[in-house]
N, C-alpha and C positions, 0 to 999 in steps of 0.2 A: 589488560588481561583479565579474563573471566575465570572463575573457579568452576570447573566441570567435575561433577560427581563429588563424593565425600572422601575421595582418596587422592593420592598424589597424582599430579599430572605430568606427563612426559614433556619435556621441553626439547626444542630442537636447536642445537648449537653446532657449529662447525668450527673446528679448531685447526690452526696451523702450527706445526711443530716448531719449537724454538731452535732446533738444529738446522732448519731450512728445509728445502724440498727433497733432499736426498734420503732421509731416514724412512724407516718402515712405518706402517700405520700404527702398529703396536707402540713404537717409540713415540709417535705423535700423541697417542692417548696418554702415555705416561708423562710426557712433557706437560700436557694439560693438567693432569692430576697434581703435578708438582707445583702448579701455580696456586692451587687451593682456594683463592679468594678473589672474586671479581665484582665489578660494578655493572649493573644493568641500567641503561638509560632509556626510559620511555619518553619520547619527545616527537611529536608530529602534529597532525591536524586535530587530534583529540585534545591536545593541550589547549587549543583555542576554542574548542566547542564545550569544554568543561565536562566531558563525559569520557567513559573508558573506550567506547567504540565510536569513532567519528562517522558521520554520514558519508557515503560514497558520492553524494551530490553536493558536498560542501564546496564553498567558493575558495579556490587556491589563493585568492588575494588576501584572505584572512591571515595567511601564514607570514608573519613579519617579526621575527625575534630581533628586535632593535639593538639589544645588548649581547647578542650571542657570543659566548666565549667558551669554545670547546677546550681551550687551554685551562680554564678554571675547572671544568669537569675533570680533566686528566690530573691536574694538581691535587684536587680533593681525593681522587681515587688513590693516587700514589702516596699521599700523606696519611691516608687511612690504612695503608698496608696492603692495598689490592695490587694484583699483578696483571689483570686484563680487564677490558671493558667491552660491553655488548650494546650496540645502538639499534634502534628500530627504523631502518630506512624505508620499510614499507609494511604498514599494519593492514588490518582487514579492510579499511576504506579505500586502499589502493593508491593513496597519495605517496609520492616518492620524494625522498630527501636529496636525491641527486638528479641532475638533468638527464633523463633517460631519452634515448632515441625512439622509444617505442610508445610513448604517451606524452601528452602535454599536461596531464594531471600530476604535476611535479613542481619543484622549486622554480623552474623557468617561467611558470605562470603565476608566481607569487609576487607579493610586494617587496619581499626581502631582497635587498641589493638590486632592485629593479629587474629581477628575474635572472641575474647573472651569477647567483651564488651556487655553491655546491657544498652542502652541509656534510655529506659523507667524506669529502676530501678534507675539510677542516677537522673533522673528527679523527680520521686515521692519522693525519699529520701530527695532531696534538698528542695522540697516544704514543706514537713511535718516538717522538722527540723526548718523551719522558720514560722510555723503556717499557711501555705497557703493550701487551699483545692486543690485537684488534678482533672483535667479533661483530657480526651483523645479523640482525633478525630479519626474517622474510616470511610473510604470511602466504600460505598456499591458497587460503580462502580470500580471494580478491573480489570484493563486491562491486568494484568499478569496472574491471576488465574481464572478469570471468576466470576460468581455469584452463586456458589454452596452454598446452604443454610447450609449444614453441615460444610463446610469449614469456613463459617462466624461464625457459632456457636462455632466451635472449637477454633478459634482465639479469639473470645470474651471471652470464658471461660478462656483462658490463661490470658487475661488482667484483668479479674474480680476476679480471684482466686489467682494469683501470686503476685499481687502488692498492696494488702490491699484495704481499702475503696476508691473507685473511685468516685470523685465528679462529673465528667462529661464524657459522651461518646458523641462525636460530630459526628453524622452521616451526611454524605453528599451524594448527587447524587441520593437519593431515589426519585422516581416519575418523576423528570425532566430528568432522564437518565435511571434508572432501575425501571420498573413498579412493583407495589405491587404484581401483579400476578406471577412475577418471584421470588421475595424475599418478602414474606408476612410480613407486619409490625407487626401484632398482635403476630405472632409466635416468631419473634425476640424480641419484647418487653417483652412478657411473659417469654422468656428464660432469659433475663437479670434480670427481677424481681425475678426469681427463685433463682438467685445467690446473688444479692444485691437488696432487695425489695425496697429500697429508692433511687435507682439509676434512675435519671430522664432522659428520652429520649427527646431530642430536635432535631427535624428532619428537615434538610434543603431540604424540598420537594416542596417549593413554594405554599403549600396548606394553610398554616397558620390556621391549624385546630387542636383543642385539641384531635380529634379522631386519629391523627397520630403523636402526639407530646405532651410531658408534659409541655414544655415551648414554647410559641410562640416567634420566633426570627426573626430579620430582618437584612439584610446586607445593609450597606450604599450605596455601589456601586458608584465608581468614586466620592466619597465624596459628593453625591447629597442629599440635605435635603429633596427632594420630597419623598424619600424612607421611611422617618420616620415622616414627618410633619403631617401625618394623625392621629397619635396617640393622642387620646383625653387626656386632662389634668385630666380626671376622670377615666382613665384606671385602671381596677382592675385585668386584666388578667396577670399572670406572664409572662414577656416578656424580651427579650434581643436583643440588636443590636450589631453587630460586625462591626468594622471599622479598616482599616489598617493605620499605621503611615506613610507609604511611600506615597509621593505626587503623584508618577506615578501609584498608585493603585496596586503595586506589593504586594504579600503576602509572597512569598519566596524571598530570597536575589537574586538580579540581578545586581551585580556590585555596584559601588558607587552611581548609580541612586537611589538605595534603601535608601541611607542616606539623600536624599532630602525629608524632612518631611513636613507634613501639619503643619500649624501654631499652636502654643500653644492656641491661642484664639479659633481656630476651635474646638480643643479638649474640652476646658473648656465650650464653648457654647453648644456643643453636649452633654456633660456629664450632665450639669444642666438640659437641655431640657428633657433628658431621665429619669434622677432620679426623676424629678417632675411628670413623667408619669408612674411610677411603671415599669421602664424598665432599666435593667442593661446595662452596656457598657463593651464589650469584645474587648479590643484594641490590635491589632496585631503588633508585632515587628518581625524582620527577622534577626536572627544571621547570621554572615558571615561564609564562609567555614571553618574557623579555629574553629568555635564553640562558638564564643563570640558575645555578642550584642555590636555593635560599639558605640563609645563614642558620636557620633552625635545623635543617637537615644536616648541614655540615657539622654543626656542633654535636649532634647525636652520633654521627659517624666517628668523629674524633674521640668521643667518650669511650669508644670501643677499641681504641688503639692501645692495647695493653702490651706489656712485655710478652714475647713469645719465643718459642724454640721450634724449628721445623727441620726434620731430618730429610736430607736429599738422597743420601746413599749410605749403606746398601738399601735398596728399595725394590728388589725384584726377587722372583722365585729362582734362587740359585743354590748350587751345591758348593760349599766351601770345604776344602781339604784341610785336615789338621796340619799345622805347621805353616800354612800359607798366611799371607798378609792381606788384610782387608782394609780398604780405605773407607773411613767413616766421615762423611761430609754433612754439614748442617749449616743453618743460618739462624741468627738470633739478633734481637735489638736490645739485649740485656747487658748489664754490667755484672761482673762477678764470674765465679768458676762454675763448672758443670760436672756432674757425675754421669759416667757412661756405663750402662749395664746390659748384659745379655739376658733376655727374657725367654723362658721356655714354658709353653703351656700356661702363659699368664703369670708365671712366678719368676723371681730373680734366680737365674742359674749361676751367674758369675758377675762380679763387679770387674769391668774391664779397666776402668780408670777412676780413682777416687776423686780426683780434682784436676780437671784440665782447663786451661785458659781458653777464653773465647777467641779462637783463631779460625773457626769454621772447618777445621780439619784435624783428624786424628788417625794414625795408622795403627791398626790392631794386629799384633802377631798372635795367631791362634795357637794355643799350646798343643803339642803333640800328645799330651796326656789327657786332654779333655774328652769326656764321654761323647758318644755319638748322640746328636740332638736333631730332632725334627721340630717343625713349627716354632722356629726361633725368630725373634725380632730384637732390634736394638732399641733401647730406651735411654733418652738423655734428659736429665733432671737438673734444674737450677738448685745449687746448694743454698742460695740465699732465700729462695721461695720454692719449696718442693712441689707446690701446687702447679707450678709452671713446668711442663714436661711435654715430651712428644715420643711416640713410638713409630718405628718404621712401618709403612703400610703393608709391605709384602713379607711373607714368611720365607725363611731360608733354612737350609739343612747343613749340618756339620757332620762329616764322616771321614 
């Protein structure tokens, strides 16, 4: 992936709601935001050419991940506390990680498994067997096949019908490289929704507009904070930021330089900053040519797996009546008790519970004598370590 401009870059991702195909698009967005933390996997022909954008004329025979283990990828993601994964089935060079009916520039022409392999299948199966949601990247700027709309639709149909529910389609190069006049956004988005209605499109177009994306997303860019620091702490727009683990800002493997990782503190600081602003983190790792994530990258990921608290509900813009009961649900990997508080305009308005056990559930009976409050949020704090806490993403009202 390349950094374009000195500001955040919109990413395209499509997400499948955890409740299945029956929910609304808004519910799908919220289900995605509840996942918070995902792993981006950049792995394709660029891995073998040692550069970030592979040549469209590269020899498919070069692709031969002799030790490929998507299960290792998924295990690392899960153990690092991630909830979803996004793979690059087709980058700008046009090489496909699945056997597509519409091109021979794919794994069927590679040396891997004598052309009988399907990396997308191995990826999605590994994710689902470990309870992880699945996302797929797709570049609109195809330097091998061009930008034929029917070709794009045919390949998207393969990905959306042959591999089960897809949590994300990560579109790249729209607008900044390929104009909407050439590949219309609405036509492609409608086509996707006709197959998987809750598949969310997040478009790396640099427009940052809900008119051309379901999720607003940002790219860190050379690990620069200025690309995300403008996010307000009251942000309510579903958002995501992607960042790469490699210190040299590579997204694909580029020799052992890729193993020089950003600090664990950088990841922890960024993750907290984003989570506090209703913004997910999609953190990229780069498997090596053998098809494995190197130990150096794994070690750095595990260094960031610290105790956490995450509020699941209430997490929506609702009106709660005085005297009613509110279910407070949360998850945590900590030991010890928690304090639950009602926040109003950034300050503690009420202590709901001084010390509750970690059972991931608490029923709050709202007092009939409580004042009317707007802009309320729930905050849960570890009594053992008050620095570990979480606030609900959405504001609610009590009247």
